[in-house]
C-alpha positions in Angstrom: 130.9 409.1 -9.1 128.2 410.3 -11.4 124.8 408.7 -11.0 122.8 406.8 -13.6 120.0 409.1 -14.6 116.7 407.4 -14.8 113.6 409.3 -16.1 110.2 407.7 -15.4 107.5 409.3 -17.5 104.2 408.9 -15.6 103.6 409.0 -11.8 100.8 406.5 -11.6 101.0 403.0 -10.1 103.2 401.6 -12.9 105.6 404.5 -12.9 106.0 404.7 -9.1 106.4 400.9 -8.8 109.2 401.1 -11.4 110.9 404.0 -9.7 110.8 402.1 -6.4 112.1 398.9 -8.0 115.0 400.8 -9.7 116.2 402.7 -6.5 119.8 401.7 -5.8 123.0 403.4 -4.8 124.5 405.4 -7.8 121.1 406.1 -9.4 119.2 409.4 -9.7 115.5 408.7 -10.4 113.2 411.4 -11.7 109.5 410.9 -12.1 107.6 413.3 -14.4 103.9 413.3 -13.9 101.5 415.3 -16.1 98.9 415.9 -13.4 99.2 417.9 -10.3 98.9 414.7 -8.3 96.3 416.2 -5.9 93.3 414.2 -7.1 93.6 410.4 -7.3 90.6 408.4 -8.4 88.4 407.2 -5.5 88.1 403.5 -6.3 89.3 400.1 -4.9 92.0 398.2 -6.6 93.2 394.7 -6.1 96.7 393.2 -6.3 96.7 389.5 -7.1 99.1 387.1 -5.5 101.6 387.4 -8.3 101.9 391.1 -7.5 101.6 390.8 -3.7 104.8 388.7 -3.7 106.6 391.6 -5.5 105.1 394.2 -3.1 106.8 392.4 -0.2 110.1 392.1 -2.0 110.1 395.8 -2.8 109.7 396.6 0.9 106.3 398.2 0.3 104.4 396.3 3.0 105.5 398.7 5.8 104.1 401.7 3.8 100.8 399.8 3.3 100.3 398.3 6.7 98.3 401.2 8.1 96.2 401.7 4.9 93.5 399.1 5.8 94.4 396.5 3.3 91.9 393.6 3.0 93.2 390.1 2.2 90.5 388.6 0.0 89.4 385.1 1.1 86.9 384.0 -1.5 85.4 384.8 -4.9 81.6 384.1 -5.3 79.5 384.2 -8.4 75.7 384.6 -8.3 73.1 384.6 -11.1 70.4 387.3 -11.3 68.1 385.3 -9.2 70.6 385.5 -6.3 71.5 381.8 -6.6 75.2 381.1 -5.9 76.8 379.5 -9.0 80.3 379.0 -7.7 82.6 379.7 -4.8 86.4 379.9 -5.4 88.7 380.0 -2.4 91.6 382.4 -2.8 94.4 380.0 -1.7 97.3 382.0 -0.1 99.2 378.8 0.5 98.9 377.6 -3.1 100.0 380.9 -4.6 102.5 382.0 -2.0 100.7 385.3 -1.2 97.2 386.7 -0.8 95.0 388.7 -3.1 94.9 392.1 -1.4 92.4 395.0 -1.9 93.4 398.6 -1.4 91.9 402.0 -1.9 93.6 403.2 -5.0 94.6 406.5 -3.3 96.2 404.5 -0.4 98.2 402.3 -2.8 99.4 405.3 -4.8 100.4 407.3 -1.7 102.3 404.3 -0.3 104.3 404.0 -3.5 105.0 407.7 -3.6 106.2 407.6 0.1 108.4 404.7 -0.6 110.0 406.3 -3.7 110.9 409.5 -1.8 111.8 407.8 1.5 115.2 409.0 2.7 115.8 405.7 4.4 115.2 403.7 1.2 117.8 402.0 -1.0 120.0 404.6 -2.6 119.1 408.2 -3.2 115.4 409.2 -2.7 113.5 409.6 -6.0 112.3 413.0 -7.1 108.7 413.4 -8.3 107.8 416.5 -10.3 104.0 417.0 -10.9 102.5 419.2 -13.7 105.2 417.9 -16.1 103.4 417.0 -19.3 105.8 415.3 -21.7 105.4 416.2 -25.3 108.3 414.4 -27.0 111.0 411.8 -26.3 114.3 411.2 -28.2 114.8 407.5 -27.4 118.4 407.4 -28.7 119.7 410.7 -27.1 117.7 410.2 -23.9 116.0 413.6 -24.1 112.6 414.1 -22.6 110.9 417.4 -23.5 108.0 419.0 -21.6 105.0 421.2 -22.6 106.4 424.0 -20.5 109.6 424.1 -22.6 111.9 422.3 -20.1 113.8 419.2 -21.1 115.7 416.5 -19.2 118.5 414.2 -20.2 118.5 410.6 -19.0 120.5 407.5 -19.5 117.4 405.4 -19.2 113.7 406.3 -19.9 110.8 404.4 -18.6 107.5 405.1 -20.4 104.7 404.6 -17.8 102.4 407.2 -19.2 99.3 405.1 -19.6 97.1 403.9 -22.5 97.4 407.3 -24.3 101.2 407.1 -24.1 103.4 409.8 -25.7 106.5 407.5 -25.1 104.8 404.7 -27.1 104.7 407.0 -30.2 108.4 407.8 -29.8 109.3 404.1 -29.5 107.1 402.8 -32.3 107.8 405.7 -34.6 105.5 408.6 -35.6 104.5 406.8 -38.8 103.1 403.9 -36.8 99.5 404.5 -35.7 98.7 402.3 -32.8 95.7 403.5 -30.8 93.8 401.9 -28.0 90.9 399.7 -29.2 87.3 400.0 -28.0 86.2 396.7 -26.6 82.4 397.3 -26.7 82.1 397.5 -22.9 81.8 400.4 -20.5 82.2 400.4 -16.8 80.6 402.3 -13.9 82.5 402.6 -10.6 81.0 403.5 -7.3 82.5 403.7 -3.8 80.1 403.4 -0.9 80.2 403.8 2.8 79.6 400.4 4.3 77.7 401.8 7.2 75.1 403.2 4.7 74.9 400.0 2.7 74.3 398.0 5.9 70.9 399.7 6.2 69.6 397.6 3.3 68.2 394.4 4.7 67.6 393.0 1.3 71.2 393.5 0.3 72.7 392.2 3.6 70.5 389.1 3.4 72.7 388.1 0.4 76.0 389.8 1.1 77.9 390.7 4.2 79.6 393.9 3.0 82.4 393.6 5.6 83.4 390.0 4.8 86.8 389.8 3.0 85.2 388.4 -0.2 84.7 389.5 -3.8 81.2 388.9 -5.3 80.2 388.9 -8.9 76.6 388.9 -10.2 76.2 387.9 -13.8 73.3 388.6 -16.1 74.3 387.5 -19.6 76.3 390.4 -21.0 76.1 392.6 -17.9 77.8 392.0 -14.6 78.5 393.6 -11.2 81.7 393.0 -9.3 81.9 394.2 -5.7 83.8 393.9 -2.4 85.1 395.7 0.7 88.1 397.9 1.2 89.8 400.0 3.9 89.2 397.6 6.7 85.7 397.1 5.6 84.6 400.7 5.9 84.2 401.1 2.2 82.5 399.0 -0.4 83.5 399.2 -4.1 81.3 398.4 -7.1 82.2 398.0 -10.7 79.3 397.6 -13.2 80.1 396.4 -16.7 77.6 397.2 -19.5 77.9 396.6 -23.3 78.1 399.9 -25.2 75.1 399.1 -27.3 72.9 398.8 -24.2 74.2 402.0 -22.6 71.7 404.7 -21.8 74.5 407.3 -22.1 77.9 407.8 -23.8 81.0 406.9 -21.9 84.5 408.5 -22.3 87.4 406.9 -24.2 89.8 409.5 -22.8 89.4 409.3 -19.1 88.1 406.8 -16.6 87.0 409.7 -14.4 84.1 410.8 -16.7 81.0 411.5 -14.7 78.1 409.2 -15.4 74.4 409.4 -14.5 73.2 407.5 -11.5 69.7 407.3 -13.0 71.0 405.8 -16.2 73.1 403.3 -14.3 69.9 402.1 -12.6 68.2 401.8 -16.0 71.1 399.7 -17.3 70.6 397.2 -14.5 66.8 397.4 -14.3 66.5 393.6 -14.9 68.8 392.7 -12.0 67.3 391.6 -8.7 66.0 394.1 -6.1 68.9 393.6 -3.7 71.3 394.7 -6.5 69.1 397.7 -7.2 69.3 398.5 -3.4 73.1 398.4 -3.7 73.1 400.8 -6.6 70.6 403.1 -4.9 72.7 403.5 -1.7 74.0 406.7 -3.1 72.6 409.3 -5.5 76.1 410.6 -6.3 77.2 410.4 -9.9 79.3 407.3 -10.6 82.5 407.4 -12.7 82.0 406.0 -16.2 84.5 405.1 -18.8 84.7 403.1 -22.0 87.0 400.1 -21.6 89.8 400.0 -24.1 92.9 397.8 -24.5 95.8 397.3 -26.8 96.8 394.5 -29.2 100.3 393.3 -28.4 103.0 395.7 -29.6 105.8 394.5 -31.8 108.3 396.0 -29.3 108.4 398.0 -26.1 112.0 399.1 -26.6 113.9 401.7 -28.6 117.4 403.0 -27.7 117.4 404.0 -24.1 113.6 403.8 -23.6 111.1 401.1 -22.7 107.3 401.0 -22.2 105.7 399.4 -19.1 102.2 399.2 -17.6 99.2 400.4 -19.7 101.5 402.1 -22.1 102.8 398.7 -23.1 99.9 396.3 -22.5 96.7 397.9 -21.4 94.1 395.2 -20.6 90.5 394.9 -19.5 89.8 394.7 -15.7 88.0 391.4 -15.9 90.8 389.5 -14.1 92.0 392.3 -11.9 95.5 392.0 -13.4 96.2 395.5 -14.8 98.0 396.9 -11.7 99.5 393.5 -11.0 101.2 393.3 -14.4 102.7 396.7 -13.7 104.3 395.3 -10.6 105.6 392.4 -12.7 107.1 394.9 -15.1 108.8 396.8 -12.2 110.3 393.6 -10.9 111.7 392.6 -14.3 113.3 396.1 -14.7 114.9 395.6 -11.3 116.3 392.1 -12.2 117.6 392.8 -15.6 119.0 396.3 -14.9 120.7 395.3 -11.7 124.2 395.8 -13.0 123.5 398.9 -15.1 125.4 402.0 -14.0 126.4 405.4 -15.4 129.4 403.6 -16.9 127.3 401.3 -18.9 127.2 401.8 -22.7 124.0 402.6 -24.6 124.4 399.1 -26.2 124.4 397.5 -22.7 121.4 399.5 -21.6 119.5 398.6 -24.8 120.4 394.9 -24.4 119.1 394.9 -20.9 115.9 396.6 -21.9 115.4 394.0 -24.7 115.9 391.3 -22.0 113.0 392.9 -20.0 110.8 392.9 -23.1 111.7 389.2 -23.9 110.8 388.2 -20.4 107.5 390.1 -20.2 106.0 390.3 -23.7 104.6 386.8 -24.1 103.1 386.6 -20.6 101.6 390.1 -20.6 100.1 389.6 -24.1 98.5 386.3 -23.0 97.0 387.9 -19.9 95.6 390.6 -22.1 94.0 387.9 -24.2 92.7 386.1 -21.2 91.1 389.3 -19.9 89.3 389.7 -23.2 88.1 386.1 -23.0 86.7 386.8 -19.5 84.8 389.8 -20.8 82.5 387.7 -23.0 78.9 387.2 -21.9 78.7 385.1 -18.7 75.5 383.2 -19.7 73.9 381.9 -22.8 71.3 384.3 -24.2 68.0 383.8 -22.5 69.5 381.6 -19.7 70.5 382.4 -16.1 73.0 379.7 -15.4 76.5 381.2 -15.3 79.0 379.6 -17.7 81.8 382.1 -17.0 84.6 380.7 -14.8 86.8 383.3 -13.1 89.2 380.6 -11.9 89.9 379.4 -15.5 93.2 381.3 -15.7 94.0 381.8 -12.0 96.8 379.3 -11.7 98.6 380.7 -14.8 98.2 384.3 -13.5 99.0 383.8 -9.8 101.7 381.2 -9.7 104.2 383.7 -11.1 107.5 383.9 -9.1 109.3 386.7 -10.9 111.1 387.3 -14.2 114.1 385.1 -13.6 111.9 382.1 -12.6 109.7 382.7 -15.6 112.6 382.8 -18.0 114.0 379.6 -16.5 110.6 377.9 -16.9 110.3 379.0 -20.5 113.9 377.8 -21.3 113.2 374.4 -19.7 110.0 374.0 -21.7 112.0 374.4 -24.9 109.7 377.2 -26.1 106.7 374.9 -25.9 103.5 375.9 -24.1 103.8 376.2 -20.4 100.2 376.9 -19.8 97.1 374.8 -20.6 95.6 376.8 -23.4 96.6 379.4 -26.0 94.1 382.0 -27.2 94.6 383.7 -30.5 94.5 387.3 -29.5 92.7 388.8 -32.4 90.1 386.0 -32.5 88.5 387.3 -29.3 85.3 389.4 -29.6 84.1 390.8 -26.4 80.4 391.4 -27.3 79.7 388.1 -29.0 
């Protein structure tokens, strides 16, 4: 019996999660990745409870167990004087799963190992690096590469990131839909905990090995930090409005090299213990300009669908980017469960439309919430933090999967099932 041919464009977290979720007897899964896959970004990444539940259902836990995952216990917020403003317990019992922090490289490798695992469900997936896609025929299922090769698929998953080629094929070449600058740039640093522990000023405020996330807020700038890899590493993300930047960031890649000196200049008004943190290393941080997308009219055309950043790129202010990719993967698994090589193009398109209908509203709202959380955390000239990271936590984390979501939506009669609605285009990050 011929296999259902599934082509996943993009071998990042979204693409590999989808490939793993779609593994099943009678399916041939091919992942095409533009890069050589030999240099993943060195940064920490969190999966929220809504994604951790899906990780377990996908059988990924066994591939992650030896990667030093850290189950986050609490989220603390400080002002620039070092005064604790709030402490939010991360309630595993309430949400049904923990918030877990990984090294991005470790999470990516675990996904890759699971996709090609010969003992997995159905045939092992195939991953081909250095395969840059240049065009996609969504109706015919043809994916063409820069090197002249082409592949024919019954189903195409566009997981090729914020600068997606597949998005252009789905929306049409006459539709110009580019990522939007948000007015904020981010520095990322990954430190050796043992080096950070040499700073008595820093450790008098923060235990860098405690399974906790800490945010320090100074009006329109903030630092988010926490441990990874069993506490041996400490990750830092520093958000700065573009108009206060002392250097230009990149809109094309989040691996642009920034200046350590200019990072310190941007946070010169923060307390000494934060400056000690930023001075732990003299290595250049990564720097990138944060961009996101307005909600797309559709993610689907013919045999193709968008997922992850290609469909709903969002700001990192809620840590939901990767988690939403896992939600996409689970929805694909659920709604394509009965699709086989014998399924018609109409059946495939209908199932992809069902995925879109199940995911679009929720993903768009979390995009909007993420913009909301990017607004200044204090009133101008004040130190008291008004930002509440827990504001949308229940909505984000109590998700139980696509079927449960659709059932909940149906039972609500199309009415709001969350406490607030935010008009997406009304948000302005730098106000």
